[in-house]
Structures are given as C-alpha cells and as structure tokens.
C-alpha positions as CSV (number, residue, x, y, z in Angstrom):
1,M,-8.7,37.1,224.0
2,D,-6.2,39.0,222.0
3,R,-5.9,39.1,218.5
4,R,-3.0,37.0,218.3
5,S,-4.3,34.1,220.3
6,L,-8.0,34.4,218.6
7,I,-5.8,33.5,214.7
8,K,-3.7,30.7,216.8
9,N,-6.7,29.0,218.3
10,A,-9.7,29.5,215.8
11,G,-7.5,29.2,212.7
12,I,-7.8,31.5,209.5
13,A,-11.5,30.1,208.6
14,G,-12.6,30.9,212.5
15,V,-11.1,34.2,212.4
16,L,-12.7,35.4,208.8
17,A,-16.1,33.8,209.8
18,A,-16.0,35.7,213.5
19,G,-15.2,39.2,211.1
20,A,-11.9,39.7,213.1
21,A,-9.7,39.6,210.4
22,P,-9.9,43.2,208.6
23,A,-8.8,44.2,212.3
24,I,-6.0,42.3,212.0
25,V,-5.0,42.7,208.3
26,S,-5.1,46.4,208.6
27,A,-2.4,46.7,211.1
28,Q,-0.4,44.6,208.8
29,P,2.3,46.0,206.1
30,A,1.3,45.6,202.5
31,V,3.8,42.9,201.5
32,R,4.2,41.9,197.5
33,W,5.4,38.5,196.3
34,R,6.3,36.9,192.7
35,L,5.6,33.3,192.4
36,A,7.7,31.8,189.5
37,S,5.9,28.7,188.2
38,S,7.5,25.6,186.5
39,F,4.2,25.4,184.2
40,P,2.7,26.9,181.4
41,R,-0.3,29.3,182.0
42,A,-2.3,27.1,179.6
43,L,-2.7,24.4,182.3
44,D,-5.2,25.5,184.3
45,T,-5.0,22.6,186.8
46,I,-1.2,22.3,187.6
47,F,-0.7,26.0,186.9
48,G,-3.8,27.1,188.4
49,A,-3.0,26.1,191.7
50,A,-0.6,28.5,192.3
51,D,-3.7,31.2,191.2
52,V,-5.8,29.7,193.8
53,F,-2.8,30.1,196.3
54,A,-2.2,34.0,195.0
55,K,-6.3,34.8,195.8
56,A,-6.5,32.9,199.0
57,V,-3.8,35.0,200.2
58,S,-5.5,37.9,199.1
59,D,-8.8,37.5,200.0
60,A,-7.4,36.4,203.8
61,T,-5.5,40.0,203.7
62,G,-8.3,42.4,202.6
63,G,-5.7,42.4,199.6
64,R,-2.6,43.5,201.3
65,F,-0.8,40.4,200.4
66,Q,-0.5,40.1,196.7
67,V,1.2,37.3,195.0
68,S,1.7,37.8,191.1
69,V,2.0,34.6,189.3
70,H,4.3,34.2,186.5
71,P,4.4,30.9,183.8
72,G,7.8,29.1,183.6
73,G,10.0,31.1,181.2
74,E,8.4,34.5,182.0
75,L,10.9,35.5,185.0
76,M,13.1,32.4,184.8
77,P,13.7,29.1,182.9
78,A,11.1,26.2,184.2
79,F,13.5,24.1,185.9
80,G,15.3,27.4,187.3
81,V,13.2,28.0,190.0
82,V,15.1,26.3,192.8
83,D,17.8,28.5,192.0
84,G,15.6,31.6,191.9
85,V,14.3,30.8,195.2
86,Q,17.4,29.7,196.9
87,A,19.0,33.0,196.0
88,G,16.0,35.0,196.7
89,T,15.6,36.4,193.1
90,V,11.9,35.8,193.6
91,E,10.4,35.1,197.1
92,C,8.3,31.6,196.1
93,A,7.9,29.4,193.5
94,H,5.6,26.4,192.6
95,T,6.9,23.2,191.1
96,A,7.5,19.4,191.5
97,P,10.3,18.7,193.3
98,Y,11.4,15.9,191.5
99,Y,12.9,17.9,188.6
100,F,15.7,18.9,190.6
101,F,16.7,14.9,191.5
102,G,20.0,16.3,189.7
103,K,20.8,18.4,192.6
104,D,20.2,15.6,195.1
105,D,17.9,12.4,194.4
106,T,16.5,13.3,197.6
107,F,14.1,16.0,195.6
108,A,12.2,13.2,194.2
109,I,10.7,11.6,197.5
110,G,9.0,14.9,197.6
111,T,6.8,14.5,194.6
112,A,6.6,10.8,193.5
113,I,8.9,7.7,193.0
114,P,8.3,4.7,191.1
115,F,6.0,2.6,193.3
116,G,5.7,4.9,196.0
117,L,2.9,6.4,198.2
118,N,-0.7,7.5,196.5
119,S,-2.0,11.0,196.6
120,R,-3.8,10.6,199.7
121,Q,-1.0,8.2,201.4
122,L,1.7,11.1,200.4
123,T,-0.6,13.8,202.1
124,A,-1.0,11.9,205.2
125,W,3.0,11.4,205.5
126,F,3.4,14.8,204.8
127,Y,0.6,16.4,207.2
128,D,0.4,13.6,210.3
129,G,3.7,11.5,209.4
130,N,7.4,13.0,209.5
131,G,7.4,14.0,205.9
132,L,6.9,17.8,206.5
133,K,9.4,17.7,209.2
134,L,12.0,15.6,207.4
135,F,11.9,17.9,204.1
136,R,11.7,21.4,206.2
137,E,15.3,19.9,207.3
138,F,16.1,18.8,204.2
139,Y,15.4,22.3,202.6
140,D,16.9,24.4,205.2
141,A,20.1,23.9,203.0
142,Y,18.4,25.3,199.7
143,N,17.6,28.4,201.8
144,I,13.6,27.0,201.3
145,V,10.4,26.4,203.3
146,N,8.2,23.7,201.8
147,F,4.6,23.6,201.9
148,P,2.7,20.5,200.1
149,M,0.2,22.5,197.3
150,G,-1.1,20.2,195.1
151,N,-1.3,16.9,193.7
152,T,-2.3,15.1,190.3
153,G,-3.5,12.0,192.0
154,A,-2.0,8.8,190.2
155,Q,-0.9,9.6,186.6
156,M,-1.3,7.9,183.2
157,G,1.5,6.0,181.7
158,G,1.9,8.3,178.9
159,W,1.5,8.2,174.9
160,Y,3.5,5.9,172.2
161,R,4.0,6.0,168.8
162,K,4.0,1.8,168.7
163,E,2.8,-0.8,171.2
164,I,4.7,-1.9,174.2
165,K,4.4,-5.7,174.7
166,S,7.3,-6.4,176.8
167,P,10.3,-4.7,178.5
168,A,12.4,-5.3,175.3
169,D,9.8,-2.4,173.8
170,L,11.4,0.1,175.9
171,Q,15.1,-0.5,174.3
172,G,16.3,2.9,173.2
173,L,12.7,4.5,173.4
174,K,13.3,8.1,173.7
175,F,11.1,9.0,176.4
176,R,10.0,12.4,177.9
177,V,9.4,11.5,181.5
178,G,9.4,13.4,184.6
179,G,12.8,13.9,186.2
180,F,13.9,10.9,188.7
181,A,11.7,8.2,187.0
182,G,14.3,8.2,184.2
183,K,16.8,6.4,186.1
184,V,14.5,3.4,186.1
185,M,13.8,3.4,182.8
186,S,17.3,4.0,181.8
187,K,17.8,0.5,183.7
188,L,14.9,-0.8,181.5
189,G,16.9,0.2,178.4
190,A,15.1,3.2,177.4
191,V,16.4,7.1,177.1
192,P,14.7,9.7,179.1
193,Q,14.4,13.1,178.3
194,N,13.6,15.7,181.1
195,I,11.5,18.2,178.9
196,P,9.6,21.3,180.6
197,G,5.8,21.0,179.9
198,G,5.6,23.7,177.4
199,E,8.1,21.8,175.2
200,I,6.8,18.6,174.8
201,Y,4.6,18.6,171.8
202,Q,6.9,20.1,169.7
203,A,9.2,17.6,170.3
204,L,6.7,14.5,170.0
205,E,5.5,16.1,166.8
206,R,9.4,16.2,165.5
207,G,10.1,12.9,166.6
208,T,12.7,14.1,169.0
209,I,11.3,11.8,171.4
210,D,9.5,8.5,170.8
211,A,6.8,8.9,173.7
212,V,5.8,11.1,176.4
213,E,4.0,11.3,179.7
214,W,2.7,14.2,181.3
215,V,-0.2,14.2,183.9
216,G,-3.5,12.5,182.8
217,P,-6.3,13.1,180.1
218,Y,-7.6,16.6,181.1
219,D,-3.7,17.9,180.8
220,D,-3.1,15.6,177.8
221,E,-5.8,16.6,175.9
222,K,-5.2,20.3,176.3
223,L,-1.6,19.8,175.2
224,G,-2.6,17.7,171.8
225,F,-0.4,14.4,172.1
226,Q,-3.3,12.1,171.0
227,R,-2.7,13.9,167.4
228,V,0.7,12.6,167.1
229,A,0.7,9.4,169.4
230,P,-2.2,6.9,169.2
231,F,-1.6,4.5,172.2
232,Y,-2.3,5.7,175.8
233,Y,-0.5,3.5,178.6
234,Y,-1.6,3.0,182.2
235,P,-0.8,3.2,184.9
236,G,2.0,5.7,185.6
237,W,3.7,3.4,188.1
238,W,6.4,6.3,188.4
239,E,3.6,8.6,189.5
240,G,1.0,6.9,192.0
241,G,0.6,10.6,193.5
242,A,2.7,13.3,192.1
243,Q,2.9,16.1,194.6
244,L,3.6,19.9,193.8
245,D,5.1,22.2,196.2
246,L,5.2,25.8,197.2
247,Y,8.8,27.1,197.8
248,V,9.3,30.3,199.9
249,N,12.3,31.8,200.3
250,K,13.6,31.4,203.8
251,A,14.2,35.0,204.5
252,A,11.1,36.1,203.0
253,F,8.8,33.9,204.6
254,N,10.7,34.7,208.3
255,A,9.9,38.7,207.5
256,L,6.4,37.8,207.6
257,S,4.1,38.2,210.6
258,N,2.8,35.5,212.5
259,E,-0.8,36.0,211.1
260,Y,0.7,36.6,207.7
261,K,2.6,33.2,208.1
262,A,-0.7,31.4,209.2
263,I,-2.3,32.7,206.0
264,V,0.6,31.5,203.7
265,T,0.1,28.1,205.1
266,A,-3.2,27.6,204.9
267,A,-3.4,29.2,201.4
268,A,-1.3,26.4,200.5
269,S,-3.5,24.1,202.0
270,H,-6.4,25.3,200.3
271,A,-4.5,25.0,196.8
272,H,-3.3,21.4,197.4
273,T,-6.9,20.1,197.9
274,T,-8.4,22.4,195.0
275,M,-5.6,21.0,192.4
276,Q,-6.6,17.2,193.1
277,A,-10.2,18.1,192.9
278,M,-10.1,20.0,189.6
279,Y,-8.1,16.4,188.2
280,D,-10.3,14.2,189.7
281,A,-13.5,16.1,188.4
282,R,-12.4,16.9,185.2
283,N,-9.9,13.9,183.8
284,P,-13.4,11.3,183.4
285,Q,-15.1,13.1,180.6
286,A,-11.4,14.0,179.1
287,L,-10.7,10.4,179.0
288,K,-14.3,9.7,177.5
289,R,-13.4,12.5,174.5
290,L,-10.0,11.0,173.9
291,V,-11.0,7.3,173.2
292,A,-14.1,8.7,171.1
293,G,-11.5,10.3,169.1
294,G,-9.6,7.5,168.6
295,T,-7.0,6.9,171.5
296,K,-6.1,3.3,171.8
297,L,-6.3,2.8,175.5
298,E,-3.8,0.2,176.9
299,A,-2.4,-1.4,180.1
300,F,0.9,-1.5,180.6
301,P,1.8,-5.8,180.4
302,R,2.2,-7.4,183.8
303,S,5.8,-8.2,182.8
304,V,6.8,-4.4,182.1
305,M,5.5,-3.9,185.9
306,D,7.4,-6.5,187.2
307,A,10.4,-5.3,185.7
308,A,10.1,-1.5,186.7
309,F,9.4,-2.9,189.8
310,R,12.3,-5.0,190.3
311,A,14.6,-1.9,188.8
312,S,13.1,0.8,191.1
313,M,13.7,-1.6,194.4
314,E,17.6,-1.9,192.8
315,L,17.9,1.9,192.6
316,Y,16.5,2.6,195.9
317,G,19.0,0.4,197.8
318,E,21.9,1.8,195.7
319,L,20.9,5.4,197.1
320,N,20.6,3.9,200.4
321,D,24.0,2.8,200.0
322,T,25.2,6.2,198.6
323,N,23.3,9.4,199.8
324,P,22.5,9.7,203.5
325,R,20.2,12.5,202.9
326,W,18.0,10.1,200.8
327,K,18.2,7.2,203.2
328,K,17.3,9.1,205.9
329,I,14.1,10.1,204.3
330,Y,13.8,7.0,202.4
331,E,13.4,4.6,205.5
332,D,10.6,6.7,207.2
333,Y,8.8,6.8,203.9
334,S,9.4,3.6,202.9
335,A,7.8,2.3,206.5
336,F,4.9,4.5,206.3
337,R,4.1,3.3,202.8
338,R,4.4,-0.7,203.9
339,D,1.7,0.2,206.8
340,A,-0.3,2.7,204.3
341,N,-0.6,-0.1,201.7
342,L,-1.3,-2.6,204.5
343,W,-4.3,-1.0,205.6
344,F,-5.7,0.4,202.1
345,R,-5.7,-3.1,201.1
346,F,-8.5,-3.9,203.4
347,T,-10.4,-1.2,202.6
348,E,-9.8,1.5,199.6
349,A,-8.6,-1.0,197.1
350,R,-11.1,-3.8,197.9
351,F,-14.2,-0.8,198.1
352,D,-12.6,0.9,194.8
353,S,-12.1,-2.8,192.7
354,Y,-15.9,-3.7,193.8
355,M,-17.3,-0.2,192.7
356,Q,-15.1,-0.1,189.3
357,A,-16.8,-3.8,188.4
358,A,-20.2,-2.9,189.4
359,R,-22.6,-1.8,186.9
360,L,-24.0,1.2,188.3
C-alpha cells in the first residue's frame, strides 16, 4: 500500500500510530497560514478552539504546517472575518456564522436559530445529514470552504438589570444578543444590539445596553457581567447548541496537498469536540460560584418562551417566502429537527430529566 492509500484508508490517527506520518510530512512543503478569530484571547474556551486546531495541524505535520492565531481586532475587525477570508487577506477564520446574517439570513442556520437543533443534533445534521453538503454549496458563493469547529452547547438566556416577568418586560429593552436572534427579539419589542465579545462589558457598565447574553457561566464570569446585572436567566432559547465554524479561503484550501487537506479536516473535528468538552466541564463550577456570589438565577416565564416561539416560527415562514437560499437549507434542517426531537423525547430528554431530579 502506498502512503496516499494508507492515509485514505487508515485515517490520520492510524497513520500517526503506524509511524508513517513523518515520511509523508517530510515530503510536503512548509505552509504558513493566518487565522483571524472573532473572539478575544481572554476567552480560553471559544477563542481556544482555534489554538487547539492550530496545535493539532502543527503536531500532525511535524511543524511544517503552521497556523498563527489572531484575536478579533488584531488583523481585522471581529465581524470582518468573512470579508477577509473571501478576499484572501487571511487564509482562514474562526467565527460564529450567525454574526453575518446581514449578508444573508442563511448564515444563521450554521450557528443556531431560535428553537433550533441542540448541539448533538446539529453535529449529526452536519456530519451525517445534509448540513455540510448544503453549506458547502452556500459558501461557495463566498469563496469559502467551511468546517464545523466548536459548539458551546445550550446557552444561558443572559444578564438583566431588571426581572423579566412577561413579554411586556421586553418592550424597549436594549439587549446585546448574537446576530440573527435579534430579529425575533425585535418582534417581541426589544432593541437588539450586535456587539463583539470584547466590547460587551463596557456597554453594559455604561448603560448603553440594558441586558446582555454571551454564552454561559464560565465565559460570562470571566467577562464580569455579574458585577453590573443581577438577574441571570435561562435557557437561551435562541441558542440551543451554537456551532462555530472554521472558514477557509477556497484557493488556499485547494492549494493544499491531499494529506494536508485531511489534516485540516481532522484538526477542525478535534477542535469541534474539544470546545464543547471544555464548556461542559467548566460551566458547572462557574455557575456555583456565580450563585454563591449573589447572582439571581431565574427561568424565563412560559409566557415569554411561548411568545418567542410564535415569533420565531412567523419569521421562518417569512424567510421561506422571500429567500430561496434560506428555504433550501431550512427545509432540510427543520425535517431533521422534527425527527431528532422525536428520538430525543424518548431517550435523552427522559433520561436527563430523571437524572436531574435524582438525589445523587
């Protein structure tokens, strides 16, 4: 079996275990890429996935393929990374696709939409359903090759200066909320603000905004929101499983050898799994610390959830009528969601509800 066949049939892990990689890598040219992140370096979870990716690429190639990772604002604005990758200013970026719903609402489906798939379901749709195929077609118009690279899991509903007792309390609320979910918030009377992670605390502290959502306890504690807003709501119904993506310039990716393409693919998948593991491991202790420090943990009232659900379904109907790119992907996504929720109803949901009520 030749080396190329070995990689194809055994996979990266098998090749490394067999000791065949060094000979293959030594025949490859040195490659240097720059990765522009949309996130601040201080967030070792969401920013850290890019570091995990870069290290995996370097390790698998004996250092011949290096990816330098740059936080939001260093090479380009946090929300400028799609333009940067599309133009070839950088070879790749790590970001949340829904930040770019202003270009096309379809971007949002790649991260999370209100009352959408949870993290496991979204990963299943991308890797074993039609998700990756559909988004590869969509991103081709942007000169981008996409790879799932991280998921936060279900998020919290954010920090508020006042209690939210009914949908009426959302009227006029200046709320920092990620991307597309702002469209639903607007239908509920709130005033959405799309602000990069590194700028949110100052806006909340100065009163520029009344409430903020980011991810969950571990990141939120680092950003210090608990110091200026006492009420912490759950769940983040707009982000049941928020996926991050690696965007790669199409020409840069096509210029790689088949071996290097396989390594990029494997490294992105590794980072995808690692990010959610970090959140799932670190959020519980952070939540305990926040509550112990005086944070008031509250569930959104059912009336708020129901109003948000109706507004979301209304929005999706409007987009189906006006955006054929959205409609093509959403129809497949929603069919997958229907079947996934049927299955989870009898397995994950029932098991989880029992375990969370059990006295362990």
